[in-house]
C-alpha positions in Angstrom: 7.0 15.0 14.2 6.4 12.2 16.7 4.4 9.6 14.6 3.0 9.5 11.1 0.4 7.3 9.4 0.9 6.1 5.9 -2.4 4.8 4.3 -1.7 2.5 1.4 -4.0 2.2 -1.7 -7.5 2.1 -0.1 -9.1 2.3 -3.6 -12.2 0.9 -5.2 -10.5 -1.8 -7.2 -9.0 -3.2 -4.0 -11.6 -2.3 -1.3 -15.0 -2.7 -3.1 -16.3 -6.2 -3.7 -17.0 -5.1 -7.3 -13.4 -4.0 -7.8 -11.2 -5.8 -10.3 -8.6 -6.8 -7.7 -10.8 -7.0 -4.6 -9.1 -8.1 -1.4 -11.3 -9.9 1.0 -12.3 -7.6 3.9 -11.1 -4.6 1.9 -14.4 -2.8 2.4 -13.7 -2.7 6.2 -10.3 -1.1 5.9 -11.6 2.4 5.5 -13.4 2.3 8.9 -10.2 1.3 10.7 -8.1 3.9 8.8 -10.7 6.6 9.8 -10.4 5.6 13.4 -6.6 5.9 13.3 -6.7 9.2 11.4 -9.1 10.7 13.9 -7.2 9.5 17.0 -5.0 12.5 17.4 -1.9 10.2 17.5 -0.5 11.4 14.2 1.3 14.6 13.3 1.1 13.7 9.6 -1.1 11.5 7.5 0.0 10.5 4.0 -2.0 8.4 1.5 -0.9 6.5 -1.6 -2.9 5.9 -4.7 -2.1 3.3 -7.4 -2.4 5.3 -10.7 -1.8 3.1 -13.8 -2.0 3.8 -17.5 -4.3 1.3 -19.3 -1.3 -0.3 -21.0 0.7 -0.9 -17.8 3.3 -3.7 -17.9 1.9 -5.4 -14.8 -1.5 -6.1 -16.5 -1.9 -9.6 -17.8 -4.0 -8.2 -20.6 -1.1 -6.6 -22.3 0.9 -9.9 -22.5 -0.4 -12.3 -25.1 -1.3 -15.7 -23.6 -0.7 -14.6 -20.0 -3.1 -14.8 -17.1 -3.4 -12.9 -13.9 -1.1 -14.1 -11.1 1.4 -15.6 -13.6 5.0 -14.2 -13.3 7.1 -12.8 -16.1 10.7 -11.6 -16.2 11.3 -7.9 -16.8 14.6 -6.0 -16.9 14.2 -5.2 -13.2 13.3 -8.8 -12.2 10.3 -11.0 -11.6 6.9 -9.3 -12.1 3.6 -10.7 -11.0 0.8 -10.1 -13.6 -2.5 -8.6 -12.3 -5.9 -8.0 -13.7 -6.3 -4.4 -15.0 -6.7 -2.2 -12.0 -6.5 1.4 -10.7 -6.4 2.9 -14.2 -5.9 6.6 -13.9 -9.1 8.7 -13.7 -11.3 5.5 -13.5 -13.7 4.5 -10.8 -11.4 1.7 -9.7 -8.6 4.2 -9.0 -10.7 6.4 -6.8 -10.4 6.2 -3.1 -13.1 4.0 -1.4 -16.0 6.4 -0.6 -16.1 5.6 3.1 -12.5 6.8 3.5 -12.1 10.2 5.2 -9.7 11.6 2.7 -10.1 15.1 4.1 -7.7 14.0 6.9 -4.9 13.4 4.5 -2.1 15.9 4.5 -1.0 14.9 1.0 -1.3 12.0 -1.5 1.5 10.1 -3.4 0.5 8.6 -6.7 2.5 5.6 -7.9 2.7 3.2 -10.8 2.2 5.8 -13.5 5.2 4.7 -15.6 3.8 2.1 -18.0 7.1 0.1 -17.9 7.6 -0.2 -14.1 5.2 -1.5 -11.4 5.2 0.2 -8.1 4.3 -1.5 -4.8 6.2 0.6 -2.3 5.3 4.2 -1.3 9.0 5.0 -1.4 10.6 3.3 -4.5 9.2 1.6 -7.6 9.9 -2.0 -8.4 13.0 -1.3 -10.3 14.5 -0.2 -6.9 15.8 3.0 -8.6 12.8 5.3 -9.3 11.9 7.2 -6.1 8.5 8.6 -5.3 10.0 11.4 -3.2 8.5 10.3 0.1 12.0 9.2 1.3 13.0 12.8 1.5 10.4 13.3 4.2 11.0 10.1 6.2 14.7 9.6 5.7 15.5 7.9 8.9 14.6 8.1 12.6 10.8 8.5 12.3 7.9 6.5 13.8 5.7 5.3 11.0 2.5 3.3 11.1 1.1 1.6 8.0 -2.4 0.6 7.1 -4.3 -0.2 3.9 -4.2 -2.7 1.0 -2.7 -5.1 0.4 -0.9 -6.4 3.5 1.2 -8.8 1.4 2.0 -6.5 -1.5 2.0 -2.7 -1.2 1.7 -2.4 2.6 4.5 -4.9 3.1 6.9 -3.4 0.5 6.3 0.1 1.8 7.0 -0.9 5.4 10.2 -2.8 4.4 11.5 0.2 2.5 10.7 2.5 5.4 12.8 0.2 7.6 15.6 0.3 5.1 15.6 4.0 5.4 16.2 3.7 9.2 12.7 4.4 10.4 10.7 2.6 13.2 7.8 0.8 11.6 4.5 -0.7 12.7 1.8 -2.3 10.6 -1.7 -1.9 12.0 -2.9 -5.3 11.1 -6.7 -4.9 11.6 -6.6 -1.8 9.4 -5.3 -3.8 6.5 -6.5 -6.5 4.0 -4.4 -9.0 2.1 -4.5 -10.5 -1.4 -4.6 -13.9 0.5 -4.6 -14.7 4.2 -1.6 -16.9 3.8 0.3 -14.2 2.0 -0.6 -11.6 4.6 0.6 -13.9 7.4 3.9 -14.5 5.7 4.4 -10.8 5.0 3.8 -9.9 8.7 6.3 -12.6 9.7 8.9 -11.3 7.2 8.3 -7.7 8.5 9.0 -8.7 12.1 12.1 -10.6 11.0 13.3 -7.4 9.3 12.9 -5.4 12.5 9.3 -4.1 12.1 6.4 -4.6 14.5 2.6 -4.8 14.5 -0.2 -3.3 16.5 -4.0 -3.3 16.6 -6.3 -0.2 16.2 -7.3 -0.4 19.9 -3.6 -0.2 20.9 -3.1 3.0 18.9 -6.3 4.5 20.3 -4.9 3.9 23.8 -1.8 5.7 22.8 0.5 2.7 22.9 
C-alpha cells in the first residue's frame, strides 16, 4: 500500500456541541475527513472509536472527590481524569452522523478495559496492551492522521506510529484539539519527533 488514512475518534461526545467532552470545531472535522477519504489518495482507511465501560478508570466520576482534568497516579503512570464519555453502545460513542463511515475499511475500538485508558490507536496507556494495529503498520508505511483530539489521541497515535518506523503526517485542518494551546504544543512535539503536517488541500493535490 502507498498511503493510509487513520481517522481518530470522530464521535458524538467529541464532535457534537452537545457531547460530554466536546472539542471546539469538532463538528467540522467530519467534512474534512470525508474529503480526505474520497480523494483517492489512500489505499486503506482505518477508524478508531473510544469504547469505554461506564466505570472506566479515566472518569472523574468514579474517583470520590475528583474533578475532570485533575490528574491521578495509576500503576502505569499519571492519568488525566475526564468527564464520562464514549460509553459503549451510547449516543456519545457513536460516530458523528456526518462522517462517511462507509469508506472505512475497518474500525479499531479502544479503551474497553476499565482499568486502562487508551489514547493511541496502537497501544493503550500502560504501553504494554496492543490494539493489533501495529501488526498492519509495523514500519515503513506512509500514514496520515486526522480526527479528535489533536493534543490527545491523534498525537499519541501519531507518535506511536513514528516509533514503529512509519512516515507520519497529521492533517491539521481535519483535526480538533481539547485546547488550542495543547494542539499547538502537540504539533510542535510531533515535528520534533520526526513527523510532519499537511493541509487537506495539499492532500487533494496529491502532495
